[in-house]
N, CA, C and O atoms as a GROMACS GRO file, in nm:
protein
  564
    1MET      N    1   0.073  -0.112   0.002
    1MET     CA    2  -0.001   0.016   0.016
    1MET      C    3   0.096   0.098  -0.023
    1MET      O    4   0.214   0.065  -0.010
    2ASN      N    5   0.059   0.221  -0.078
    2ASN     CA    6   0.123   0.348  -0.081
    2ASN      C    7   0.022   0.450  -0.027
    2ASN      O    8  -0.100   0.433  -0.023
    3TYR      N    9   0.085   0.547   0.011
    3TYR     CA   10   0.011   0.668   0.051
    3TYR      C   11   0.041   0.769  -0.039
    3TYR      O   12   0.138   0.764  -0.115
    4TRP      N   13  -0.052   0.880  -0.033
    4TRP     CA   14  -0.066   0.996  -0.088
    4TRP      C   15  -0.144   1.161  -0.053
    4TRP      O   16  -0.247   1.144   0.012
    5LEU      N   17  -0.124   1.259  -0.073
    5LEU     CA   18  -0.164   1.369  -0.053
    5LEU      C   19  -0.284   1.423  -0.178
    5LEU      O   20  -0.245   1.394  -0.291
    6PHE      N   21  -0.368   1.468  -0.176
    6PHE     CA   22  -0.438   1.498  -0.295
    6PHE      C   23  -0.479   1.686  -0.249
    6PHE      O   24  -0.555   1.714  -0.156
    7LYS      N   25  -0.428   1.766  -0.316
    7LYS     CA   26  -0.472   1.920  -0.276
    7LYS      C   27  -0.567   1.970  -0.338
    7LYS      O   28  -0.563   1.959  -0.461
    8SER      N   29  -0.670   2.032  -0.285
    8SER     CA   30  -0.786   2.073  -0.341
    8SER      C   31  -0.810   2.226  -0.305
    8SER      O   32  -0.769   2.252  -0.192
    9GLU      N   33  -0.862   2.325  -0.368
    9GLU     CA   34  -0.910   2.423  -0.339
    9GLU      C   35  -1.104   2.410  -0.278
    9GLU      O   36  -1.190   2.410  -0.366
   10PRO      N   37  -1.129   2.406  -0.189
   10PRO     CA   38  -1.295   2.348  -0.163
   10PRO      C   39  -1.366   2.460  -0.216
   10PRO      O   40  -1.487   2.437  -0.223
   11SER      N   41  -1.330   2.579  -0.259
   11SER     CA   42  -1.441   2.641  -0.351
   11SER      C   43  -1.422   2.576  -0.517
   11SER      O   44  -1.519   2.562  -0.591
   12SER      N   45  -1.331   2.553  -0.545
   12SER     CA   46  -1.322   2.418  -0.672
   12SER      C   47  -1.379   2.282  -0.649
   12SER      O   48  -1.477   2.248  -0.716
   13PHE      N   49  -1.336   2.214  -0.577
   13PHE     CA   50  -1.355   2.088  -0.551
   13PHE      C   51  -1.319   2.060  -0.393
   13PHE      O   52  -1.203   2.076  -0.355
   14SER      N   53  -1.425   2.019  -0.302
   14SER     CA   54  -1.441   1.975  -0.184
   14SER      C   55  -1.428   1.839  -0.141
   14SER      O   56  -1.419   1.750  -0.226
   15PHE      N   57  -1.425   1.813  -0.026
   15PHE     CA   58  -1.410   1.657  -0.009
   15PHE      C   59  -1.543   1.634   0.007
   15PHE      O   60  -1.582   1.519  -0.014
   16ASP      N   61  -1.645   1.742   0.047
   16ASP     CA   62  -1.801   1.732   0.044
   16ASP      C   63  -1.847   1.694  -0.116
   16ASP      O   64  -1.943   1.618  -0.128
   17LYS      N   65  -1.797   1.733  -0.207
   17LYS     CA   66  -1.812   1.684  -0.344
   17LYS      C   67  -1.745   1.540  -0.399
   17LYS      O   68  -1.786   1.465  -0.487
   18LEU      N   69  -1.641   1.532  -0.322
   18LEU     CA   70  -1.602   1.386  -0.352
   18LEU      C   71  -1.704   1.259  -0.267
   18LEU      O   72  -1.745   1.154  -0.318
   19LYS      N   73  -1.720   1.294  -0.165
   19LYS     CA   74  -1.823   1.230  -0.077
   19LYS      C   75  -1.938   1.200  -0.192
   19LYS      O   76  -1.953   1.090  -0.244
   20ALA      N   77  -2.008   1.304  -0.220
   20ALA     CA   78  -2.123   1.322  -0.318
   20ALA      C   79  -2.114   1.237  -0.411
   20ALA      O   80  -2.206   1.155  -0.415
   21ALA      N   81  -2.003   1.227  -0.515
   21ALA     CA   82  -1.952   1.103  -0.606
   21ALA      C   83  -1.982   0.971  -0.570
   21ALA      O   84  -2.006   0.881  -0.650
   22GLY      N   85  -1.981   0.962  -0.446
   22GLY     CA   86  -2.029   0.780  -0.411
   22GLY      C   87  -1.898   0.700  -0.451
   22GLY      O   88  -1.786   0.735  -0.489
   23LYS      N   89  -1.947   0.600  -0.430
   23LYS     CA   90  -1.837   0.493  -0.454
   23LYS      C   91  -1.765   0.474  -0.595
   23LYS      O   92  -1.650   0.430  -0.599
   24ALA      N   93  -1.837   0.508  -0.715
   24ALA     CA   94  -1.784   0.552  -0.826
   24ALA      C   95  -1.667   0.622  -0.805
   24ALA      O   96  -1.561   0.572  -0.842
   25GLY      N   97  -1.669   0.730  -0.753
   25GLY     CA   98  -1.559   0.815  -0.707
   25GLY      C   99  -1.571   0.923  -0.861
   25GLY      O  100  -1.666   0.928  -0.938
   26GLN      N  101  -1.438   1.001  -0.870
   26GLN     CA  102  -1.423   1.122  -0.935
   26GLN      C  103  -1.279   1.132  -0.987
   26GLN      O  104  -1.171   1.127  -0.927
   27GLU      N  105  -1.308   1.145  -1.107
   27GLU     CA  106  -1.146   1.194  -1.182
   27GLU      C  107  -1.091   1.259  -1.109
   27GLU      O  108  -1.161   1.334  -1.042
   28TRP      N  109  -0.923   1.261  -1.086
   28TRP     CA  110  -0.872   1.374  -1.002
   28TRP      C  111  -0.772   1.439  -1.105
   28TRP      O  112  -0.650   1.434  -1.121
   29ASP      N  113  -0.909   1.522  -1.190
   29ASP     CA  114  -0.841   1.611  -1.308
   29ASP      C  115  -0.778   1.715  -1.281
   29ASP      O  116  -0.752   1.764  -1.172
   30GLY      N  117  -0.740   1.769  -1.444
   30GLY     CA  118  -0.700   1.933  -1.423
   30GLY      C  119  -0.541   1.907  -1.392
   30GLY      O  120  -0.465   1.990  -1.442
   31VAL      N  121  -0.491   1.818  -1.328
   31VAL     CA  122  -0.332   1.826  -1.273
   31VAL      C  123  -0.257   1.884  -1.416
   31VAL      O  124  -0.292   1.833  -1.523
   32ARG      N  125  -0.186   1.958  -1.416
   32ARG     CA  126  -0.090   1.987  -1.503
   32ARG      C  127   0.046   2.037  -1.469
   32ARG      O  128   0.098   2.144  -1.502
   33ASN      N  129   0.090   1.948  -1.403
   33ASN     CA  130   0.256   1.923  -1.351
   33ASN      C  131   0.294   1.775  -1.358
   33ASN      O  132   0.227   1.677  -1.327
   34TYR      N  133   0.400   1.783  -1.401
   34TYR     CA  134   0.467   1.654  -1.422
   34TYR      C  135   0.515   1.557  -1.318
   34TYR      O  136   0.520   1.435  -1.329
   35ALA      N  137   0.550   1.635  -1.212
   35ALA     CA  138   0.573   1.555  -1.090
   35ALA      C  139   0.468   1.516  -1.040
   35ALA      O  140   0.479   1.400  -0.999
   36ALA      N  141   0.347   1.571  -1.022
   36ALA     CA  142   0.229   1.529  -0.981
   36ALA      C  143   0.156   1.403  -1.064
   36ALA      O  144   0.096   1.307  -1.015
   37ARG      N  145   0.177   1.429  -1.184
   37ARG     CA  146   0.117   1.326  -1.301
   37ARG      C  147   0.216   1.210  -1.267
   37ARG      O  148   0.167   1.098  -1.265
   38ASN      N  149   0.335   1.221  -1.243
   38ASN     CA  150   0.424   1.077  -1.229
   38ASN      C  151   0.384   1.009  -1.110
   38ASN      O  152   0.384   0.887  -1.091
   39ASN      N  153   0.334   1.138  -0.996
   39ASN     CA  154   0.267   1.032  -0.862
   39ASN      C  155   0.155   0.948  -0.907
   39ASN      O  156   0.147   0.828  -0.878
   40MET      N  157   0.079   1.004  -0.970
   40MET     CA  158  -0.044   0.918  -1.004
   40MET      C  159   0.002   0.819  -1.068
   40MET      O  160  -0.009   0.712  -1.009
   41ARG      N  161   0.064   0.814  -1.198
   41ARG     CA  162   0.079   0.691  -1.276
   41ARG      C  163   0.172   0.593  -1.186
   41ARG      O  164   0.195   0.483  -1.236
   42ALA      N  165   0.224   0.618  -1.070
   42ALA     CA  166   0.260   0.516  -0.981
   42ALA      C  167   0.161   0.471  -0.856
   42ALA      O  168   0.211   0.409  -0.762
   43MET      N  169   0.028   0.501  -0.856
   43MET     CA  170  -0.100   0.476  -0.793
   43MET      C  171  -0.132   0.338  -0.817
   43MET      O  172  -0.107   0.277  -0.920
   44GLN      N  173  -0.187   0.296  -0.719
   44GLN     CA  174  -0.249   0.144  -0.742
   44GLN      C  175  -0.370   0.136  -0.700
   44GLN      O  176  -0.388   0.218  -0.610
   45ILE      N  177  -0.480   0.063  -0.730
   45ILE     CA  178  -0.616   0.049  -0.669
   45ILE      C  179  -0.566  -0.002  -0.516
   45ILE      O  180  -0.477  -0.079  -0.480
   46GLY      N  181  -0.667   0.080  -0.441
   46GLY     CA  182  -0.648   0.066  -0.280
   46GLY      C  183  -0.566   0.164  -0.248
   46GLY      O  184  -0.608   0.220  -0.147
   47ASP      N  185  -0.468   0.210  -0.289
   47ASP     CA  186  -0.386   0.305  -0.210
   47ASP      C  187  -0.448   0.415  -0.126
   47ASP      O  188  -0.531   0.458  -0.207
   48LEU      N  189  -0.457   0.461  -0.057
   48LEU     CA  190  -0.481   0.563   0.017
   48LEU      C  191  -0.446   0.707   0.012
   48LEU      O  192  -0.340   0.734  -0.044
   49GLY      N  193  -0.514   0.802   0.061
   49GLY     CA  194  -0.492   0.952   0.045
   49GLY      C  195  -0.518   1.046   0.126
   49GLY      O  196  -0.636   1.043   0.160
   50PHE      N  197  -0.447   1.144   0.180
   50PHE     CA  198  -0.530   1.252   0.266
   50PHE      C  199  -0.586   1.357   0.147
   50PHE      O  200  -0.537   1.393   0.040
   51PHE      N  201  -0.699   1.385   0.209
   51PHE     CA  202  -0.773   1.499   0.139
   51PHE      C  203  -0.734   1.634   0.190
   51PHE      O  204  -0.775   1.673   0.299
   52TYR      N  205  -0.661   1.700   0.117
   52TYR     CA  206  -0.617   1.858   0.169
   52TYR      C  207  -0.683   1.957   0.119
   52TYR      O  208  -0.681   1.966  -0.004
   53HIS      N  209  -0.749   2.044   0.184
   53HIS     CA  210  -0.821   2.186   0.150
   53HIS      C  211  -0.723   2.266   0.145
   53HIS      O  212  -0.666   2.290   0.252
   54SER      N  213  -0.670   2.338   0.008
   54SER     CA  214  -0.583   2.448  -0.007
   54SER      C  215  -0.636   2.558   0.003
   54SER      O  216  -0.758   2.563  -0.011
   55ASN      N  217  -0.557   2.686   0.031
   55ASN     CA  218  -0.605   2.816   0.024
   55ASN      C  219  -0.733   2.850   0.139
   55ASN      O  220  -0.732   2.944   0.218
   56GLU      N  221  -0.812   2.776   0.127
   56GLU     CA  222  -0.929   2.791   0.213
   56GLU      C  223  -0.923   2.680   0.360
   56GLU      O  224  -0.895   2.562   0.335
   57GLY      N  225  -0.937   2.699   0.436
   57GLY     CA  226  -0.923   2.601   0.565
   57GLY      C  227  -0.753   2.512   0.610
   57GLY      O  228  -0.719   2.471   0.721
   58LEU      N  229  -0.669   2.506   0.467
   58LEU     CA  230  -0.544   2.466   0.495
   58LEU      C  231  -0.534   2.359   0.603
   58LEU      O  232  -0.454   2.366   0.697
   59ASN      N  233  -0.614   2.269   0.585
   59ASN     CA  234  -0.613   2.179   0.656
   59ASN      C  235  -0.664   1.996   0.609
   59ASN      O  236  -0.747   1.998   0.518
   60ILE      N  237  -0.632   1.872   0.649
   60ILE     CA  238  -0.623   1.751   0.598
   60ILE      C  239  -0.764   1.728   0.641
   60ILE      O  240  -0.781   1.716   0.762
   61VAL      N  241  -0.869   1.721   0.565
   61VAL     CA  242  -1.034   1.705   0.584
   61VAL      C  243  -1.078   1.564   0.588
   61VAL      O  244  -1.171   1.523   0.658
   62GLY      N  245  -0.998   1.481   0.499
   62GLY     CA  246  -1.043   1.350   0.467
   62GLY      C  247  -0.948   1.225   0.386
   62GLY      O  248  -0.838   1.232   0.331
   63ILE      N  249  -1.043   1.109   0.406
   63ILE     CA  250  -0.920   1.018   0.342
   63ILE      C  251  -0.985   0.968   0.199
   63ILE      O  252  -1.104   0.940   0.184
   64ALA      N  253  -0.899   0.964   0.113
   64ALA     CA  254  -0.984   0.923  -0.012
   64ALA      C  255  -0.875   0.826  -0.033
   64ALA      O  256  -0.757   0.829   0.003
   65GLU      N  257  -0.975   0.694  -0.136
   65GLU     CA  258  -0.911   0.600  -0.188
   65GLU      C  259  -0.912   0.574  -0.343
   65GLU      O  260  -1.010   0.594  -0.416
   66VAL      N  261  -0.772   0.518  -0.388
   66VAL     CA  262  -0.781   0.520  -0.536
   66VAL      C  263  -0.851   0.430  -0.570
   66VAL      O  264  -0.859   0.319  -0.518
   67CYS      N  265  -0.929   0.486  -0.697
   67CYS     CA  266  -1.033   0.346  -0.707
   67CYS      C  267  -1.008   0.321  -0.868
   67CYS      O  268  -1.047   0.215  -0.918
   68GLY      N  269  -0.943   0.416  -0.944
   68GLY     CA  270  -0.897   0.379  -1.085
   68GLY      C  271  -0.767   0.438  -1.138
   68GLY      O  272  -0.729   0.553  -1.113
   69LEU      N  273  -0.708   0.356  -1.208
   69LEU     CA  274  -0.560   0.372  -1.261
   69LEU      C  275  -0.559   0.475  -1.341
   69LEU      O  276  -0.645   0.522  -1.416
   70ALA      N  277  -0.415   0.513  -1.309
   70ALA     CA  278  -0.402   0.661  -1.414
   70ALA      C  279  -0.414   0.630  -1.566
   70ALA      O  280  -0.350   0.543  -1.626
   71HIS      N  281  -0.530   0.736  -1.633
   71HIS     CA  282  -0.588   0.722  -1.772
   71HIS      C  283  -0.569   0.900  -1.804
   71HIS      O  284  -0.529   0.992  -1.733
   72PRO      N  285  -0.621   0.892  -1.955
   72PRO     CA  286  -0.609   1.016  -2.013
   72PRO      C  287  -0.694   1.108  -1.916
   72PRO      O  288  -0.790   1.057  -1.858
   73ASP      N  289  -0.670   1.210  -1.901
   73ASP     CA  290  -0.766   1.304  -1.840
   73ASP      C  291  -0.862   1.388  -1.955
   73ASP      O  292  -0.838   1.443  -2.063
   74SER      N  293  -0.972   1.370  -1.878
   74SER     CA  294  -1.069   1.430  -1.964
   74SER      C  295  -1.090   1.552  -1.996
   74SER      O  296  -1.175   1.570  -2.084
   75THR      N  297  -1.036   1.646  -1.951
   75THR     CA  298  -1.066   1.784  -1.974
   75THR      C  299  -0.946   1.830  -2.022
   75THR      O  300  -0.904   1.941  -1.989
   76THR      N  301  -0.866   1.738  -2.118
   76THR     CA  302  -0.784   1.818  -2.221
   76THR      C  303  -0.788   1.681  -2.302
   76THR      O  304  -0.832   1.569  -2.278
   77ASP      N  305  -0.714   1.749  -2.421
   77ASP     CA  306  -0.684   1.652  -2.559
   77ASP      C  307  -0.565   1.634  -2.583
   77ASP      O  308  -0.530   1.578  -2.687
   78ASP      N  309  -0.446   1.694  -2.457
   78ASP     CA  310  -0.314   1.701  -2.470
   78ASP      C  311  -0.290   1.536  -2.382
   78ASP      O  312  -0.325   1.513  -2.266
   79PRO      N  313  -0.217   1.434  -2.482
   79PRO     CA  314  -0.169   1.312  -2.408
   79PRO      C  315  -0.074   1.292  -2.332
   79PRO      O  316  -0.022   1.184  -2.302
   80ARG      N  317  -0.035   1.440  -2.285
   80ARG     CA  318   0.116   1.452  -2.170
   80ARG      C  319  -0.008   1.411  -2.034
   80ARG      O  320   0.035   1.356  -1.933
   81TRP      N  321  -0.120   1.436  -2.043
   81TRP     CA  322  -0.184   1.458  -1.931
   81TRP      C  323  -0.274   1.359  -1.846
   81TRP      O  324  -0.382   1.342  -1.903
   82GLU      N  325  -0.262   1.294  -1.736
   82GLU     CA  326  -0.325   1.196  -1.707
   82GLU      C  327  -0.390   1.229  -1.553
   82GLU      O  328  -0.364   1.331  -1.490
   83CYS      N  329  -0.472   1.132  -1.510
   83CYS     CA  330  -0.556   1.140  -1.381
   83CYS      C  331  -0.570   0.998  -1.358
   83CYS      O  332  -0.573   0.906  -1.439
   84VAL      N  333  -0.578   0.999  -1.223
   84VAL     CA  334  -0.681   0.861  -1.131
   84VAL      C  335  -0.790   0.874  -1.099
   84VAL      O  336  -0.826   0.991  -1.097
   85ASP      N  337  -0.878   0.785  -1.064
   85ASP     CA  338  -1.024   0.829  -1.018
   85ASP      C  339  -1.011   0.813  -0.864
   85ASP      O  340  -0.946   0.720  -0.815
   86ILE      N  341  -1.072   0.900  -0.792
   86ILE     CA  342  -1.038   0.868  -0.598
   86ILE      C  343  -1.173   0.872  -0.609
   86ILE      O  344  -1.240   0.906  -0.706
   87ARG      N  345  -1.224   0.820  -0.453
   87ARG     CA  346  -1.336   0.801  -0.391
   87ARG      C  347  -1.302   0.847  -0.233
   87ARG      O  348  -1.192   0.838  -0.178
   88ALA      N  349  -1.437   0.903  -0.170
   88ALA     CA  350  -1.411   0.913  -0.032
   88ALA      C  351  -1.434   0.829   0.053
   88ALA      O  352  -1.544   0.774   0.061
   89VAL      N  353  -1.317   0.800   0.146
   89VAL     CA  354  -1.333   0.706   0.214
   89VAL      C  355  -1.414   0.710   0.388
   89VAL      O  356  -1.494   0.634   0.442
   90ARG      N  357  -1.347   0.834   0.434
   90ARG     CA  358  -1.400   0.869   0.567
   90ARG      C  359  -1.362   1.011   0.559
   90ARG      O  360  -1.297   1.052   0.463
   91GLU      N  361  -1.414   1.116   0.688
   91GLU     CA  362  -1.346   1.221   0.707
   91GLU      C  363  -1.269   1.209   0.835
   91GLU      O  364  -1.278   1.118   0.918
   92VAL      N  365  -1.184   1.328   0.840
   92VAL     CA  366  -1.092   1.324   0.971
   92VAL      C  367  -1.172   1.375   1.071
   92VAL      O  368  -1.246   1.473   1.061
   93PRO      N  369  -1.153   1.300   1.176
   93PRO     CA  370  -1.245   1.376   1.262
   93PRO      C  371  -1.182   1.510   1.335
   93PRO      O  372  -1.256   1.604   1.367
   94ASN      N  373  -1.045   1.512   1.358
   94ASN     CA  374  -0.977   1.666   1.411
   94ASN      C  375  -0.882   1.695   1.311
   94ASN      O  376  -0.761   1.685   1.334
   95PRO      N  377  -0.935   1.737   1.179
   95PRO     CA  378  -0.856   1.805   1.097
   95PRO      C  379  -0.694   1.895   1.103
   95PRO      O  380  -0.657   2.009   1.132
   96PRO      N  381  -0.641   1.787   1.064
   96PRO     CA  382  -0.475   1.881   1.142
   96PRO      C  383  -0.455   2.021   1.034
   96PRO      O  384  -0.485   2.018   0.915
   97THR      N  385  -0.415   2.104   1.085
   97THR     CA  386  -0.375   2.230   0.984
   97THR      C  387  -0.222   2.204   0.948
   97THR      O  388  -0.136   2.129   0.995
   98LEU      N  389  -0.225   2.316   0.823
   98LEU     CA  390  -0.089   2.302   0.811
   98LEU      C  391   0.001   2.321   0.886
   98LEU      O  392   0.106   2.258   0.886
   99GLY      N  393  -0.040   2.446   0.990
   99GLY     CA  394   0.050   2.506   1.102
   99GLY      C  395   0.106   2.385   1.213
   99GLY      O  396   0.218   2.378   1.264
  100GLN      N  397  -0.015   2.293   1.231
  100GLN     CA  398   0.005   2.183   1.332
  100GLN      C  399   0.096   2.094   1.253
  100GLN      O  400   0.195   2.066   1.320
  101VAL      N  401   0.098   2.034   1.120
  101VAL     CA  402   0.217   1.953   1.066
  101VAL      C  403   0.327   2.027   1.025
  101VAL      O  404   0.434   1.966   1.020
  102LYS      N  405   0.325   2.172   0.987
  102LYS     CA  406   0.471   2.214   0.994
  102LYS      C  407   0.547   2.216   1.129
  102LYS      O  408   0.669   2.212   1.147
  103ALA      N  409   0.438   2.222   1.224
  103ALA     CA  410   0.509   2.231   1.398
  103ALA      C  411   0.547   2.112   1.448
  103ALA      O  412   0.611   2.108   1.553
  104ASN      N  413   0.507   1.978   1.366
  104ASN     CA  414   0.525   1.844   1.389
  104ASN      C  415   0.702   1.821   1.370
  104ASN      O  416   0.747   1.838   1.257
  105PRO      N  417   0.787   1.786   1.471
  105PRO     CA  418   0.898   1.733   1.422
  105PRO      C  419   0.909   1.609   1.339
  105PRO      O  420   0.998   1.596   1.255
  106LYS      N  421   0.823   1.524   1.362
  106LYS     CA  422   0.801   1.389   1.294
  106LYS      C  423   0.751   1.448   1.152
  106LYS      O  424   0.736   1.362   1.064
  107LEU      N  425   0.732   1.541   1.127
  107LEU     CA  426   0.675   1.581   0.969
  107LEU      C  427   0.711   1.669   0.926
  107LEU      O  428   0.648   1.752   0.860
  108SER      N  429   0.853   1.670   0.964
  108SER     CA  430   0.956   1.799   0.876
  108SER      C  431   1.008   1.775   0.766
  108SER      O  432   1.067   1.865   0.706
  109GLU      N  433   0.998   1.638   0.713
  109GLU     CA  434   1.016   1.622   0.587
  109GLU      C  435   0.909   1.591   0.477
  109GLU      O  436   0.928   1.576   0.356
  110MET      N  437   0.826   1.587   0.527
  110MET     CA  438   0.691   1.572   0.467
  110MET      C  439   0.680   1.645   0.355
  110MET      O  440   0.710   1.764   0.367
  111ALA      N  441   0.634   1.597   0.216
  111ALA     CA  442   0.623   1.699   0.129
  111ALA      C  443   0.519   1.804   0.142
  111ALA      O  444   0.549   1.901   0.073
  112LEU      N  445   0.431   1.814   0.192
  112LEU     CA  446   0.333   1.889   0.247
  112LEU      C  447   0.430   2.017   0.288
  112LEU      O  448   0.399   2.130   0.249
  113VAL      N  449   0.524   1.999   0.350
  113VAL     CA  450   0.608   2.085   0.396
  113VAL      C  451   0.689   2.132   0.335
  113VAL      O  452   0.715   2.251   0.354
  114ARG      N  453   0.758   2.058   0.240
  114ARG     CA  454   0.865   2.101   0.216
  114ARG      C  455   0.835   2.132   0.007
  114ARG      O  456   0.917   2.193  -0.061
  115LEU      N  457   0.726   2.082  -0.042
  115LEU     CA  458   0.675   2.116  -0.178
  115LEU      C  459   0.555   2.156  -0.166
  115LEU      O  460   0.464   2.096  -0.224
  116GLY      N  461   0.532   2.272  -0.082
  116GLY     CA  462   0.366   2.330  -0.073
  116GLY      C  463   0.328   2.346  -0.181
  116GLY      O  464   0.210   2.374  -0.161
  117ARG      N  465   0.348   2.348  -0.319
  117ARG     CA  466   0.237   2.363  -0.442
  117ARG      C  467   0.248   2.260  -0.517
  117ARG      O  468   0.223   2.271  -0.637
  118LEU      N  469   0.287   2.138  -0.464
  118LEU     CA  470   0.247   2.007  -0.564
  118LEU      C  471   0.148   1.975  -0.516
  118LEU      O  472   0.135   1.981  -0.394
  119SER      N  473   0.049   1.933  -0.597
  119SER     CA  474  -0.084   1.885  -0.577
  119SER      C  475  -0.115   1.756  -0.559
  119SER      O  476  -0.225   1.719  -0.517
  120VAL      N  477  -0.015   1.674  -0.592
  120VAL     CA  478  -0.048   1.526  -0.564
  120VAL      C  479   0.101   1.495  -0.508
  120VAL      O  480   0.196   1.543  -0.570
  121GLN      N  481   0.123   1.416  -0.393
  121GLN     CA  482   0.208   1.423  -0.311
  121GLN      C  483   0.232   1.261  -0.278
  121GLN      O  484   0.137   1.183  -0.289
  122PRO      N  485   0.348   1.221  -0.243
  122PRO     CA  486   0.339   1.108  -0.148
  122PRO      C  487   0.370   1.132  -0.035
  122PRO      O  488   0.435   1.232  -0.007
  123VAL      N  489   0.328   1.040   0.059
  123VAL     CA  490   0.323   1.007   0.207
  123VAL      C  491   0.410   0.919   0.236
  123VAL      O  492   0.427   0.835   0.147
  124THR      N  493   0.477   0.906   0.335
  124THR     CA  494   0.561   0.792   0.383
  124THR      C  495   0.469   0.727   0.472
  124THR      O  496   0.393   0.801   0.535
  125PRO      N  497   0.459   0.599   0.492
  125PRO     CA  498   0.384   0.528   0.605
  125PRO      C  499   0.400   0.613   0.747
  125PRO      O  500   0.305   0.635   0.822
  126ALA      N  501   0.542   0.658   0.774
  126ALA     CA  502   0.523   0.714   0.924
  126ALA      C  503   0.473   0.834   0.917
  126ALA      O  504   0.429   0.876   1.024
  127GLU      N  505   0.461   0.945   0.776
  127GLU     CA  506   0.396   1.024   0.791
  127GLU      C  507   0.261   1.001   0.809
  127GLU      O  508   0.203   1.074   0.888
  128TRP      N  509   0.170   0.874   0.725
  128TRP     CA  510   0.060   0.859   0.760
  128TRP      C  511   0.011   0.825   0.880
  128TRP      O  512  -0.092   0.882   0.916
  129LYS      N  513   0.064   0.741   0.956
  129LYS     CA  514   0.061   0.733   1.083
  129LYS      C  515   0.015   0.819   1.168
  129LYS      O  516  -0.092   0.821   1.229
  130GLU      N  517   0.143   0.922   1.168
  130GLU     CA  518   0.152   1.039   1.248
  130GLU      C  519   0.016   1.154   1.241
  130GLU      O  520  -0.041   1.221   1.327
  131VAL      N  521  -0.001   1.135   1.077
  131VAL     CA  522  -0.120   1.256   1.043
  131VAL      C  523  -0.236   1.196   1.088
  131VAL      O  524  -0.323   1.274   1.126
  132CYS      N  525  -0.265   1.049   1.093
  132CYS     CA  526  -0.378   1.002   1.124
  132CYS      C  527  -0.390   1.016   1.279
  132CYS      O  528  -0.497   1.043   1.332
  133ARG      N  529  -0.267   0.995   1.352
  133ARG     CA  530  -0.251   1.023   1.477
  133ARG      C  531  -0.336   1.153   1.525
  133ARG      O  532  -0.428   1.152   1.606
  134MET      N  533  -0.285   1.261   1.458
  134MET     CA  534  -0.301   1.392   1.494
  134MET      C  535  -0.463   1.423   1.471
  134MET      O  536  -0.535   1.492   1.543
  135GLY      N  537  -0.508   1.340   1.328
  135GLY     CA  538  -0.650   1.342   1.296
  135GLY      C  539  -0.766   1.270   1.389
  135GLY      O  540  -0.881   1.314   1.396
  136GLY      N  541  -0.728   1.176   1.446
  136GLY     CA  542  -0.826   1.093   1.518
  136GLY      C  543  -0.853   0.999   1.469
  136GLY      O  544  -0.952   0.938   1.508
  137VAL      N  545  -0.759   0.943   1.344
  137VAL     CA  546  -0.815   0.825   1.293
  137VAL      C  547  -0.682   0.718   1.351
  137VAL      O  548  -0.570   0.752   1.390
  138ASP      N  549  -0.755   0.551   1.335
  138ASP     CA  550  -0.694   0.474   1.330
  138ASP      C  551  -0.607   0.433   1.211
  138ASP      O  552  -0.658   0.357   1.129
  139PRO      N  553  -0.471   0.478   1.192
  139PRO     CA  554  -0.437   0.391   1.081
  139PRO      C  555  -0.469   0.273   1.029
  139PRO      O  556  -0.489   0.241   0.912
  140ALA      N  557  -0.472   0.226   1.104
  140ALA     CA  558  -0.496   0.063   1.063
  140ALA      C  559  -0.631   0.037   1.020
  140ALA      O  560  -0.638  -0.075   0.969
  141THR      N  561  -0.747   0.104   1.022
  141THR     CA  562  -0.853   0.104   0.946
  141THR      C  563  -0.882   0.194   0.833
  141THR      O  564  -0.987   0.183   0.770
   0.00000   0.00000   0.00000
């Protein structure tokens, strides 16, 4: 299992909208960054990711699951851009803020801290466990 972080402005696409998409999930489209695209290419069905609200809220509000492998992004005809499909798994009861993540020494190397603008980021297993702990989520479930 690999872990990820998906960033979205809630005014554009919120975790509530992902929940409304149901089990079918939603394309994680519109990504126009090669590193983020390559991260999506590395994803496998069942991988989990944090859903992070950027610009408004600045916190990790949910957990999503990859439910569709990388495929052409339907929002462009440019074959360079791909996306995955994700679906909501659960809300995070106590959403950790960016400030809390940055203040946690165990997360000092987390991509969210180091690569702030990258919209799709890898998360290490240790980071996953720590953020889950901070958010009140059992990382094993």
